[in-house]
C-alpha positions as CSV (number, residue, x, y, z in Angstrom):
1,M,-0.4,0.4,0.4
2,S,0.9,3.5,-0.6
3,F,-0.2,6.9,0.5
4,Q,-1.3,9.3,-2.5
5,C,-1.6,13.1,-2.3
6,S,-4.8,15.3,-3.3
7,I,-6.5,18.6,-2.9
8,S,-10.8,18.8,-3.2
9,N,-12.0,21.7,-4.6
10,S,-15.3,21.0,-3.0
11,V,-13.7,20.9,0.9
12,H,-11.1,22.8,0.4
13,H,-8.3,20.8,1.8
14,S,-5.9,18.0,0.8
15,F,-6.1,14.2,2.0
16,C,-4.5,11.2,1.1
17,G,-6.2,7.9,0.1
18,I,-5.0,4.0,0.7
19,T,-5.5,2.1,-2.4
20,S,-4.9,-1.4,-3.4
21,N,-5.2,-2.5,-7.6
22,T,-7.5,-2.7,-10.1
23,I,-6.8,-2.3,-13.6
24,T,-9.9,-0.7,-15.8
25,T,-9.9,1.2,-19.0
26,F,-12.3,4.4,-19.6
27,P,-12.8,6.1,-22.9
28,I,-11.0,9.2,-23.7
29,S,-12.7,12.4,-25.9
30,T,-10.0,12.7,-28.7
31,S,-10.9,16.9,-28.5
32,K,-8.7,16.6,-25.4
33,L,-6.0,14.2,-25.3
34,K,-4.3,12.5,-28.2
35,C,-5.9,8.8,-27.8
36,S,-4.2,5.4,-29.0
37,S,-6.0,4.2,-32.4
38,N,-9.1,2.8,-30.7
39,N,-9.3,5.6,-28.6
40,R,-8.6,4.0,-25.2
41,F,-6.3,3.7,-22.3
42,K,-5.6,1.8,-19.8
43,V,-6.3,3.1,-16.5
44,L,-3.9,1.5,-13.6
45,A,-5.6,2.7,-10.7
46,K,-4.5,1.6,-7.1
47,S,-8.1,2.5,-5.8
48,N,-11.4,-0.3,-4.9
49,S,-13.1,3.1,-2.8
50,D,-15.5,5.5,-4.4
51,P,-13.7,8.5,-4.9
52,T,-16.3,10.7,-3.3
53,Q,-15.3,9.3,-0.4
54,Q,-13.3,10.8,2.2
55,P,-10.8,8.5,3.8
56,T,-9.4,8.8,7.0
57,S,-6.1,8.3,7.9
58,S,-3.5,10.6,9.9
59,S,-1.7,11.6,6.9
60,T,-5.4,12.9,6.2
61,S,-5.1,14.9,9.4
62,L,-1.8,16.3,8.3
63,L,-2.5,17.5,5.3
64,S,-5.9,19.1,6.3
65,F,-4.0,21.0,8.7
66,L,-0.8,21.6,7.1
67,C,-2.6,23.6,3.6
68,P,-4.1,26.2,5.1
69,L,-1.7,27.0,7.7
70,L,1.2,27.1,4.8
71,K,-1.0,29.1,2.5
72,L,-0.8,31.6,6.0
73,F,2.8,31.6,6.0
74,S,3.1,32.0,1.8
75,G,4.1,35.2,1.6
76,G,0.7,36.8,0.4
77,D,0.0,37.2,-3.2
78,P,2.8,35.4,-5.5
79,S,3.1,38.3,-8.1
80,G,4.0,41.1,-4.8
81,Q,7.7,42.0,-4.4
82,R,9.7,39.2,-3.1
83,N,12.8,39.0,-0.7
84,S,14.8,37.4,-3.3
85,S,17.7,36.0,-0.6
86,L,14.8,34.3,1.6
87,E,13.3,32.8,-1.8
88,L,16.9,31.7,-3.0
89,A,18.0,30.1,0.6
90,T,14.8,28.6,1.5
91,S,14.7,26.7,-2.4
92,S,17.9,25.8,-1.4
93,L,17.3,24.2,1.9
94,A,14.2,22.6,0.0
95,S,17.3,21.2,-2.8
96,V,19.1,19.6,0.0
97,S,16.5,18.0,1.9
98,R,16.4,15.6,-1.0
99,F,19.5,14.8,-1.4
100,A,21.2,14.3,-4.8
101,W,17.2,12.9,-6.2
102,G,16.7,14.4,-9.3
103,R,19.6,16.2,-9.8
104,K,21.2,14.1,-12.6
105,S,20.6,11.9,-15.6
106,I,21.2,8.2,-14.5
107,V,20.3,6.4,-18.0
108,E,24.2,5.3,-20.3
109,S,22.3,6.3,-23.6
110,A,22.4,9.7,-22.0
111,Q,26.0,10.2,-22.4
112,N,26.3,9.7,-25.7
113,N,23.5,10.8,-27.6
114,E,21.8,13.9,-28.9
115,V,18.5,14.6,-29.1
116,D,16.3,16.4,-31.7
117,S,15.9,19.6,-31.2
118,N,11.9,19.7,-31.6
119,P,11.3,15.5,-30.7
120,P,7.9,14.1,-29.8
121,I,6.7,14.1,-26.5
122,S,4.2,11.0,-25.1
123,L,4.4,12.2,-21.5
124,Q,1.7,14.3,-19.8
125,L,1.7,14.6,-16.0
126,F,-1.1,16.3,-14.3
127,E,0.2,17.5,-10.9
128,F,1.1,20.1,-8.5
129,E,4.4,21.6,-7.5
130,A,3.5,21.3,-3.9
131,C,2.7,17.8,-3.6
132,P,5.1,15.6,-2.4
133,F,4.2,12.4,-4.3
134,C,4.5,14.6,-7.6
135,R,8.1,15.7,-6.5
136,R,9.0,12.4,-6.8
137,V,7.3,11.6,-9.8
138,R,9.4,14.6,-11.4
139,E,12.4,13.8,-9.8
140,A,12.7,10.2,-11.3
141,M,12.1,12.1,-14.7
142,T,14.9,14.2,-14.0
143,E,16.6,10.9,-13.6
144,L,15.8,9.2,-16.8
145,D,16.3,12.2,-19.3
146,L,12.8,12.6,-20.0
147,S,10.6,15.3,-21.5
148,V,6.9,16.1,-20.5
149,E,4.1,18.0,-20.9
150,V,3.3,19.1,-17.4
151,Y,-0.5,20.4,-16.7
152,P,-0.5,22.2,-13.4
153,C,-3.4,21.4,-11.2
154,P,-3.0,23.7,-8.0
155,K,-6.3,23.7,-5.6
156,G,-8.6,25.6,-7.5
157,S,-7.7,24.6,-10.9
158,V,-9.9,25.5,-13.8
159,R,-9.1,23.0,-16.5
160,H,-6.9,20.3,-15.8
161,R,-8.4,18.9,-12.7
162,E,-11.9,18.5,-14.6
163,T,-9.4,16.6,-17.5
164,V,-8.1,14.2,-14.8
165,R,-10.9,13.3,-13.3
166,K,-12.8,12.8,-16.6
167,T,-10.4,11.2,-17.9
168,G,-8.7,8.7,-14.8
169,G,-12.1,9.1,-12.4
170,K,-11.0,10.7,-9.9
171,E,-9.7,13.7,-8.8
172,M,-6.1,12.6,-7.5
173,F,-2.3,13.5,-7.9
174,P,0.1,12.7,-9.5
175,F,-1.8,11.4,-12.7
176,L,0.6,9.9,-15.7
177,I,-0.3,9.5,-19.3
178,D,2.0,7.5,-21.6
179,Q,0.7,8.4,-25.0
180,N,3.2,5.8,-26.8
181,N,1.6,2.8,-24.6
182,G,-1.5,4.0,-24.6
183,V,-1.5,4.4,-20.7
184,T,-2.8,6.2,-18.0
185,M,-2.2,5.7,-14.3
186,Y,-2.4,7.2,-10.8
187,E,-0.2,6.5,-7.4
188,S,3.5,7.9,-7.3
189,S,5.0,5.1,-6.6
190,D,3.4,2.9,-9.1
191,I,4.4,6.2,-11.9
192,V,8.2,5.6,-10.9
193,K,8.5,1.7,-11.2
194,Y,6.6,2.0,-14.9
195,L,8.9,5.1,-15.9
196,F,12.0,2.8,-14.8
197,E,10.4,-0.1,-16.8
198,Q,9.8,1.4,-19.9
199,Y,12.8,4.0,-19.9
200,G,15.2,2.8,-17.5
201,E,17.2,0.6,-19.6
202,G,17.3,-1.8,-16.9
203,R,17.9,0.2,-14.2
204,S,15.5,-0.4,-11.2
205,P,14.2,3.2,-9.0
206,S,16.6,4.0,-5.5
207,L,14.6,3.6,-2.7
208,G,14.7,7.0,-2.3
209,L,12.5,8.0,-5.2
210,L,10.2,4.9,-4.0
211,E,9.9,5.3,0.0
212,S,10.8,8.8,1.0
213,T,10.3,9.5,4.5
214,I,7.4,12.1,6.1
215,F,10.8,14.0,6.9
216,T,12.5,14.2,3.5
217,G,9.3,14.1,1.1
218,W,7.3,17.2,2.9
219,M,10.2,19.2,3.7
220,P,10.2,21.3,0.6
221,T,6.6,21.6,0.6
222,I,7.4,23.1,4.1
223,L,10.3,25.3,3.8
224,R,8.6,27.1,0.2
225,A,5.4,27.6,2.5
226,G,3.4,26.2,0.3
227,R,4.2,27.7,-2.6
228,G,3.1,26.0,-6.0
229,M,0.5,24.6,-4.6
230,T,-3.2,27.6,-5.0
231,L,-4.2,28.9,-7.9
232,W,-3.3,32.7,-8.3
233,E,-6.7,34.9,-8.1
234,C,-6.0,36.7,-10.9
235,S,-4.9,34.2,-13.1
236,G,-6.3,33.8,-16.8
237,V,-8.7,31.5,-17.5
238,D,-7.6,30.0,-20.9
239,P,-4.1,28.8,-21.9
240,P,-1.9,30.7,-24.2
241,P,-2.1,28.8,-27.7
242,R,1.1,27.7,-27.5
243,K,2.6,25.8,-24.5
244,L,5.7,27.4,-22.9
245,E,8.6,25.8,-22.4
246,L,11.1,25.5,-19.5
247,F,14.8,23.6,-19.8
248,S,14.9,22.5,-15.8
249,Y,15.9,19.6,-13.5
250,E,14.3,19.0,-10.2
251,N,16.3,19.9,-7.8
252,N,17.6,23.0,-8.7
253,P,16.5,25.6,-6.3
254,N,16.0,28.8,-9.4
255,A,13.8,26.4,-11.3
256,R,11.9,25.3,-8.8
257,I,10.9,28.9,-8.2
258,V,9.8,29.2,-11.8
259,R,8.1,25.7,-11.6
260,E,6.1,27.1,-8.8
261,A,4.7,30.0,-10.8
262,L,3.7,28.2,-13.9
263,C,1.5,26.0,-11.3
264,E,0.0,29.1,-9.5
265,L,-1.2,30.3,-12.9
266,E,-2.5,26.7,-13.9
267,L,0.0,27.3,-17.6
268,P,0.8,23.9,-19.0
269,Y,4.1,23.7,-20.3
270,I,6.8,21.4,-22.2
271,L,9.5,20.2,-19.4
272,R,12.8,19.1,-21.0
273,N,14.9,17.9,-18.0
274,V,18.2,18.6,-18.5
275,G,19.9,17.6,-15.3
276,E,23.7,16.6,-15.4
277,G,24.4,14.4,-18.1
278,S,21.0,15.0,-20.1
279,R,21.7,14.6,-23.7
280,R,19.9,18.2,-23.8
281,T,22.6,20.0,-22.5
282,K,23.5,21.1,-26.2
283,L,20.2,22.1,-26.8
284,L,20.2,24.3,-23.7
285,L,23.6,25.6,-24.7
286,D,22.5,26.5,-27.9
287,A,19.3,28.4,-26.8
288,S,20.8,30.3,-24.2
289,G,24.4,30.6,-24.5
290,S,24.8,28.4,-20.9
291,K,24.3,25.7,-19.2
292,E,22.4,26.8,-16.2
293,V,19.0,26.4,-15.5
294,P,16.4,27.6,-15.7
295,Y,16.2,28.8,-18.9
296,F,12.1,29.5,-20.0
297,V,10.8,30.3,-23.4
298,D,7.2,31.8,-24.5
299,H,7.0,30.9,-28.1
300,N,3.3,33.1,-27.6
301,T,5.4,36.5,-27.3
302,G,9.2,35.8,-28.4
303,F,10.4,36.3,-24.7
304,Q,12.9,33.9,-23.3
305,S,15.1,34.5,-20.1
306,G,17.2,32.4,-17.5
307,D,17.0,34.6,-14.8
308,Y,13.7,33.7,-12.6
309,K,13.8,37.2,-11.2
310,I,12.9,38.4,-14.6
311,I,11.0,35.1,-15.3
312,L,8.6,35.7,-12.4
313,P,7.2,39.3,-12.8
314,Y,6.9,38.5,-16.7
315,L,4.8,35.3,-16.4
316,F,2.6,37.4,-13.4
317,K,1.9,40.2,-15.9
318,T,1.8,38.5,-18.8
319,Y,-0.6,35.9,-17.7
320,S,-2.5,37.6,-15.5
321,S,-6.2,38.0,-16.3
322,A,-6.2,41.6,-16.3
323,N,-4.4,41.4,-19.2
324,L,-5.5,38.5,-21.7
C-alpha cells in the first residue's frame, strides 16, 4: 500500500487515500487528449473505493491542517515583491532536503546521444508543484532524462483537474498519461516504477524515490511555505495558444521557483529536464549560451530568459486575467 496526495476543490482541503490494485479502461475524448488508435487508454489505478468518499488517516489530518497553515505563511500574493535572498535560501534548503534525487541523468544513453531539437513528447503529467508525491515523479523524470508535458493542477484549478477526473475517474495526483503505450496511471510509486521499466534501460529506481520518508518528502513543501499549491486568484482563464517551454531539473533551487509560478498560474508547459549528463545539454547551450537552468521560453511572445527574478514578474504580468 502507498499514500497518494489529492486536493479536493469541493471541500477545500487535502487528503491522502489508501489504495489497492484494480485495472480498468475508460473511453477518452479525442478533443482533449491524443488517444491510441482504438480511442481507449488503460487506466492503471490503485483503488477499490468510491473516489467521492473521504478516507480517514493520520495523513488526512496532517494535510487538512498543513495546507491552510502553509497558505497563511506563504507570503501572500505570489505576484508581489519578494525577498530574493529568502526565496533562494528556502529553495536551496528544499533541494538539500531531497539529497541528490532529481539532480542528474542516470541513463547511459544520455551520455552518448543527442536528442532532436523538437522531438515528439508522449508523456503528460498532471500534478502540482507542492505535492511531495508529484515531486518524486518529477525527480524520476529528471534521472531518466525525460521530457514531459506538464499540466499544473493547483487547488482551485479551472481546467486540468476536470480533465483528470473525466479521464481517470477521480481527482488524484500525480496522474500520468503515456501516449506511447496508451496507459494512464495514478499512484506516485507505481508511476516511478513504470517509468523505470519503460525508459530506464534496465535500471531500478532508488529506494529514495520509492520510499521517501515523511521528513524528506514534505520538507520542500514546508520550507517553501506551500508555494506552487494554490491557483493565483488573478490568473487567466484560458491557456496560451502555444505551450511554454522550461529547461529545468527537479532539484535546482532557481528552477523550482519558476515551476511554482507556472503551477499557480495553471499554465501548461513543456518540461525539458536537463540534469547533469543530460542529452539536452547542447540544446540548452545553443538556446541560452549557458548550461544553467532555469531557461524559459514563451513561444507566444518571443520572451526568453534564464533569470527567475525576470521570469516571475513576466509570467504574473503577462498571464494575469487583467491582461488577457
